[in-house]
C-alpha positions as CSV (number, residue, x, y, z in Angstrom):
1,M,6.3,-11.9,8.6
2,G,9.5,-13.1,10.1
3,A,10.3,-10.0,12.1
4,T,9.8,-9.9,15.8
5,V,9.5,-7.0,18.3
6,S,10.7,-7.3,21.8
7,R,8.9,-5.5,24.7
8,A,12.1,-3.5,25.2
9,D,11.7,-2.1,21.7
10,L,8.0,-1.3,22.0
11,A,7.2,2.4,22.5
12,I,3.4,2.5,22.3
13,L,0.7,-0.1,22.1
14,V,-3.0,0.9,21.9
15,R,-6.3,-0.9,21.3
16,A,-7.5,0.0,17.9
17,G,-10.5,-0.4,15.6
18,S,-14.1,-0.6,16.9
19,H,-13.0,-1.1,20.6
20,A,-11.1,2.2,20.4
21,Y,-14.0,4.0,18.6
22,G,-16.6,2.7,21.0
23,T,-18.5,1.0,18.1
24,D,-17.7,-2.5,19.0
25,R,-20.2,-5.3,19.1
26,P,-20.1,-8.8,20.8
27,D,-18.5,-10.3,17.6
28,S,-16.0,-7.5,17.0
29,D,-12.4,-8.5,16.5
30,D,-9.6,-7.4,18.8
31,D,-7.2,-5.0,17.0
32,Y,-4.0,-3.5,18.3
33,R,-1.6,-0.9,16.8
34,G,1.7,0.5,18.0
35,V,5.1,2.0,17.5
36,Y,8.5,0.3,18.1
37,L,12.0,1.6,17.9
38,A,14.5,-0.7,16.2
39,P,17.9,-0.6,18.0
40,T,19.7,2.4,16.6
41,V,22.8,0.4,15.7
42,D,20.7,-1.8,13.5
43,L,20.0,1.3,11.3
44,Y,23.6,1.3,10.2
45,R,23.7,-2.4,9.1
46,L,23.5,-3.6,5.6
47,R,20.3,-5.4,6.4
48,R,17.9,-2.7,7.7
49,P,15.4,-3.6,10.4
50,A,11.8,-4.3,9.3
51,E,9.6,-1.2,8.9
52,S,6.5,-3.0,10.4
53,F,5.3,-6.0,12.2
54,D,2.0,-7.8,11.6
55,R,0.3,-10.7,13.4
56,Q,-3.1,-12.2,13.5
57,D,-5.2,-13.7,16.3
58,P,-5.4,-11.1,17.7
59,D,-4.6,-8.6,14.9
60,V,-1.5,-6.6,15.7
61,T,0.2,-4.0,13.5
62,L,3.3,-2.2,14.7
63,Y,5.3,0.4,12.9
64,E,9.0,1.1,13.3
65,L,9.5,4.7,14.4
66,G,10.8,5.9,10.9
67,K,7.8,4.4,9.1
68,F,5.4,5.6,11.7
69,A,6.7,9.2,11.4
70,T,6.4,9.1,7.6
71,L,2.8,7.9,7.7
72,A,1.8,10.2,10.6
73,A,3.3,13.3,8.8
74,A,1.2,12.3,5.8
75,A,-1.9,12.5,8.0
76,N,-2.7,8.9,7.8
77,P,-5.8,8.6,10.0
78,T,-5.2,5.1,11.4
79,V,-1.6,6.0,12.2
80,L,-2.4,9.3,13.9
81,E,-4.9,7.6,16.1
82,I,-2.1,5.7,17.8
83,L,-0.9,8.9,19.4
84,W,-4.3,9.9,20.7
85,A,-5.8,6.5,21.8
86,E,-5.5,5.4,25.4
87,P,-2.2,3.6,25.7
88,L,-2.0,0.0,26.9
89,H,1.8,0.2,27.0
90,L,3.9,3.4,27.0
91,S,7.7,3.4,27.3
92,P,9.7,6.6,28.1
93,A,10.3,7.0,24.4
94,G,6.6,6.5,23.7
95,A,5.7,9.2,26.3
96,I,8.0,11.7,24.5
97,L,6.5,10.8,21.2
98,R,3.0,11.4,22.6
99,L,4.1,14.6,24.3
100,H,5.1,16.1,20.9
101,R,2.4,14.5,18.8
102,D,1.1,17.8,17.5
103,V,4.1,18.2,15.2
104,F,2.6,15.6,12.9
105,L,-0.7,17.5,12.4
106,S,-1.5,19.6,9.4
107,R,-4.2,20.5,6.9
108,L,-3.2,17.5,4.9
109,A,-6.0,15.9,6.9
110,L,-8.4,17.5,4.4
111,K,-7.3,15.0,1.7
112,T,-6.6,11.9,3.8
113,Y,-9.7,11.9,6.0
114,G,-11.9,12.9,3.1
115,G,-10.3,10.3,0.9
116,Y,-10.7,7.5,3.4
117,A,-14.3,8.5,3.9
118,H,-15.0,8.4,0.1
119,Q,-13.2,5.1,-0.1
120,Q,-15.5,3.5,2.5
121,L,-18.6,4.9,0.9
122,G,-17.4,3.5,-2.4
123,K,-17.1,0.1,-0.9
124,A,-20.6,0.3,0.4
125,I,-22.0,1.4,-3.0
126,K,-20.1,-1.4,-4.9
127,G,-21.0,-4.0,-2.4
128,T,-17.4,-5.3,-2.0
129,G,-15.8,-6.7,1.1
130,G,-16.9,-9.1,3.8
131,S,-16.3,-10.2,7.3
132,R,-13.4,-12.5,8.0
133,G,-14.3,-16.2,7.7
134,T,-17.8,-15.7,6.3
135,G,-17.5,-13.8,3.1
136,H,-20.8,-12.0,3.8
137,F,-20.9,-8.3,2.8
138,R,-21.0,-5.8,5.6
139,R,-22.4,-2.6,4.0
140,E,-23.4,-1.1,7.3
141,K,-19.9,-1.2,8.7
142,F,-18.5,0.6,5.6
143,L,-21.2,3.2,6.1
144,L,-20.3,3.6,9.7
145,H,-16.7,4.2,8.9
146,T,-17.7,6.7,6.2
147,I,-19.5,8.8,8.8
148,R,-16.8,8.3,11.4
149,L,-14.0,9.3,9.2
150,A,-15.8,12.3,7.7
151,E,-16.7,13.7,11.2
152,A,-13.3,12.9,12.6
153,G,-11.7,14.8,9.7
154,L,-14.0,17.8,10.3
155,H,-13.3,17.7,14.1
156,L,-9.5,17.6,13.5
157,L,-9.5,20.5,11.1
158,R,-11.8,22.6,13.3
159,T,-10.2,21.9,16.7
160,G,-6.6,20.6,16.0
161,E,-7.5,17.4,18.0
162,V,-7.6,13.8,16.7
163,Q,-10.8,12.2,17.7
164,V,-10.6,8.5,18.4
165,R,-13.6,7.5,20.5
166,V,-16.9,8.7,18.8
167,P,-19.3,10.8,20.9
168,D,-22.4,8.7,20.2
169,P,-21.6,5.1,19.1
170,A,-25.3,4.0,19.2
171,G,-26.3,7.0,17.1
172,L,-23.6,6.3,14.6
173,W,-24.8,2.8,14.1
174,E,-28.3,4.1,13.7
175,R,-27.3,6.6,11.0
176,A,-25.3,3.9,9.2
177,S,-28.4,1.6,9.2
178,R,-30.3,4.1,7.1
179,G,-28.5,2.8,4.0
180,V,-26.2,4.0,1.2
181,E,-28.5,6.6,-0.2
182,A,-29.1,8.3,3.1
183,V,-25.4,8.4,4.0
184,A,-24.4,9.5,0.5
185,A,-26.9,12.3,0.7
186,E,-25.7,13.4,4.2
187,F,-22.2,13.7,3.0
188,A,-22.7,14.8,-0.6
189,D,-21.0,18.1,0.2
190,L,-18.2,16.6,2.4
191,D,-15.4,18.0,0.3
192,E,-16.8,21.5,0.6
193,R,-17.3,21.1,4.3
194,L,-13.7,19.9,4.8
195,A,-12.4,22.7,2.6
196,D,-14.3,25.3,4.7
197,A,-13.0,23.7,7.9
198,A,-9.4,23.8,6.5
199,A,-9.7,27.4,5.5
200,S,-10.1,28.5,9.2
201,S,-8.2,25.6,10.8
202,P,-5.7,26.2,13.6
203,L,-3.5,23.5,12.0
204,P,-0.6,24.5,9.8
205,E,-0.7,23.9,6.1
206,H,2.0,21.2,6.3
207,P,3.5,19.3,9.2
208,D,6.6,20.7,11.0
209,L,9.2,18.4,9.3
210,E,12.1,20.0,11.1
211,A,10.5,19.4,14.5
212,I,9.7,15.9,13.5
213,D,13.4,15.4,12.5
214,R,14.5,16.8,15.8
215,L,12.2,14.4,17.6
216,L,13.4,11.4,15.8
217,I,17.0,12.3,16.4
218,L,16.4,12.8,20.1
219,L,14.7,9.4,20.4
220,R,17.4,7.6,18.3
221,R,20.3,9.2,20.2
222,D,18.8,8.4,23.5
223,L,18.3,4.8,22.5
224,L,21.8,4.6,21.0
225,G,23.3,6.0,24.3
226,E,21.5,3.2,26.2
227,Q,23.1,0.6,23.9
228,R,26.7,1.7,24.4
């Protein structure tokens, strides 16, 4: 896309994907995600700033603060991970965002993590998808993400903490290698397990939208003050 993000606008940049999870292999792609703050004065213009920025080689996806907050409050797993992964770049605004990251968490994770896990399992069952540049199907990788997302969702609901790096990457690959039937059987009761975890979860039922608004206003006002 035509949008650009300057280093001055960048709040957080993290390594994402398999390198963040610890499941990377020699041929794994490099993936990066992050958050940027468009200059506050640009939010008042007729032409609004871009909500995201994407680039390939390496793969980089950045979200403007407003878009990021919307997705994080909706418990989007790949977006929440940005606030818990080890930062490669962290501005003062990014540090404030990480400090208050818990305001985005809620039991909505029951549906999002479970939904993403089911989606990955569905891809493995149907045999769709492939590695970039080859077109070969990678069922094992879909199964790995099924397990990772299911267990990350259970961990989040039980502890209130977003898990990025998996505890046993080699073991996770081994479980994924057992095939679709084995993984499907292991997580046949995933929805029930997630519901049980949510019932006793330390997380609130919904994210604290008022706290999120206060956080966004704080960051925007500080940035606007610097621009005057």
